[in-house]
Steps between C-alpha positions, in 0.01 A plus 500: 500500500842348443397185684206443262732529201732239650206266561387536137848422373527197729156374394592547133813289554290213636257498207570274204312412182456133423651419157229237432170665593607866528354534851670741738581335832686572820830314511746460784801435278709330773233239583296471180442135409410533132822631349703392197844621404559576133868576468560774755138621500240372746139453394232490770159336455184586693384142563595136465266458204680776305836357603400157365333645190832654386625148415204433270536834322862422406397191303 
């Protein structure tokens, strides 16, 4: 029982929501390629297309 709770917490830690499309995706934060630092906060993107699209949305 306790092991299942730990697995849920671990899985929850790996899940992120893409700031561009709102899709929930699994993210290994130490090796994730599509990441941008904004001050001290890190933003993770689900795909290269969302990562690139962020530049066009700023304009």
